[in-house]
SEVEX-953978 format. One line per field, with one value per atom (N, C-alpha, C): residue number from 1; residue in one letter; atom name; x, y, z. Coordinates in steps of 0.2 Angstrom, whole numbers. Layout:
pos = [NUM|...]
code = [A|...]
site = [CA|...]
u = [X|...]
v = [Y|...]
w = [Z|...]
END
This chain:
pos = [1|1|1|2|2|2|3|3|3|4|4|4|5|5|5|6|6|6|7|7|7|8|8|8|9|9|9|10|10|10|11|11|11|12|12|12|13|13|13|14|14|14|15|15|15|16|16|16|17|17|17|18|18|18|19|19|19|20|20|20|21|21|21|22|22|22|23|23|23|24|24|24|25|25|25|26|26|26|27|27|27|28|28|28|29|29|29|30|30|30|31|31|31|32|32|32|33|33|33|34|34|34|35|35|35|36|36|36|37|37|37|38|38|38|39|39|39|40|40|40|41|41|41|42|42|42|43|43|43|44|44|44|45|45|45|46|46|46|47|47|47|48|48|48|49|49|49|50|50|50]
code = [M|M|M|S|S|S|D|D|D|H|H|H|S|S|S|G|G|G|P|P|P|V|V|V|Y|Y|Y|S|S|S|A|A|A|A|A|A|E|E|E|G|G|G|M|M|M|D|D|D|Y|Y|Y|R|R|R|E|E|E|H|H|H|E|E|E|R|R|R|T|T|T|Y|Y|Y|N|N|N|A|A|A|F|F|F|V|V|V|R|R|R|L|L|L|G|G|G|T|T|T|I|I|I|L|L|L|A|A|A|S|S|S|T|T|T|A|A|A|A|A|A|A|A|A|V|V|V|I|I|I|A|A|A|L|L|L|L|L|L|A|A|A|I|I|I|F|F|F|L|L|L|T|T|T]
site = [N|CA|C|N|CA|C|N|CA|C|N|CA|C|N|CA|C|N|CA|C|N|CA|C|N|CA|C|N|CA|C|N|CA|C|N|CA|C|N|CA|C|N|CA|C|N|CA|C|N|CA|C|N|CA|C|N|CA|C|N|CA|C|N|CA|C|N|CA|C|N|CA|C|N|CA|C|N|CA|C|N|CA|C|N|CA|C|N|CA|C|N|CA|C|N|CA|C|N|CA|C|N|CA|C|N|CA|C|N|CA|C|N|CA|C|N|CA|C|N|CA|C|N|CA|C|N|CA|C|N|CA|C|N|CA|C|N|CA|C|N|CA|C|N|CA|C|N|CA|C|N|CA|C|N|CA|C|N|CA|C|N|CA|C|N|CA|C|N|CA|C|N|CA|C]
u = [112|107|111|109|112|110|115|114|110|104|100|98|103|102|103|106|107|106|106|106|113|112|118|120|125|126|130|133|137|133|127|122|121|123|122|128|133|138|136|139|138|132|129|123|125|121|123|119|123|121|119|123|122|115|113|107|101|103|98|96|101|100|96|98|94|87|85|78|75|78|75|73|78|77|71|71|65|59|59|53|50|55|53|51|54|52|45|44|37|32|33|29|27|33|32|27|29|24|17|16|9|6|9|6|5|9|8|2|2|-4|-11|-11|-17|-19|-14|-16|-18|-15|-18|-25|-27|-33|-38|-37|-41|-42|-37|-38|-42|-41|-45|-53|-54|-60|-64|-60|-62|-64|-60|-61|-67|-68|-73|-79|-79|-85|-89|-87|-91|-94]
v = [5|6|8|6|7|14|16|23|22|25|25|32|36|43|45|41|42|36|37|31|28|22|18|16|20|19|13|10|4|-2|-2|-7|-7|-1|0|-2|-6|-8|-13|-13|-18|-16|-11|-9|-8|-10|-10|-4|2|8|9|5|5|2|-4|-7|-2|1|6|11|14|20|17|11|8|7|4|4|10|15|22|25|24|27|23|17|13|15|16|19|26|30|37|36|32|31|28|23|20|26|30|35|40|42|47|44|37|34|34|32|31|38|43|50|52|51|54|50|43|39|42|43|45|52|57|63|62|58|57|54|49|46|52|56|61|66|68|72|69|63|59|59|58|58|65|70|77|79|76|78|74|67|63|62|64|63|70|75|82|84]
w = [244|238|232|226|220|217|213|210|204|204|198|195|196|194|187|182|175|171|165|160|160|158|157|150|147|140|138|143|142|139|141|138|131|128|120|116|119|115|111|105|100|95|96|92|85|80|73|71|71|69|61|57|50|49|52|51|54|60|62|58|54|49|43|41|35|37|43|45|46|49|49|42|38|31|27|28|25|28|35|38|36|35|32|25|21|14|14|18|18|20|25|27|22|18|12|7|5|0|2|8|11|11|13|14|7|2|-5|-8|-6|-9|-6|0|3|1|-1|-4|-11|-14|-21|-21|-17|-16|-14|-10|-8|-13|-17|-23|-28|-29|-34|-32|-26|-23|-24|-22|-23|-30|-35|-42|-45|-43|-47|-43|-36|-33|-31|-34|-33|-39]
END
């Protein structure tokens, strides 16, 4: 039987960490923009529809 007790990190060789970090930062930036836009819309609805 083969040993499946732990993760194999050798399969991760050649990963482009710079691109990974760039994608993660873009994802966080987009989430921040969308969350602030949603908050602004809710605030405007509360102001003008009450």
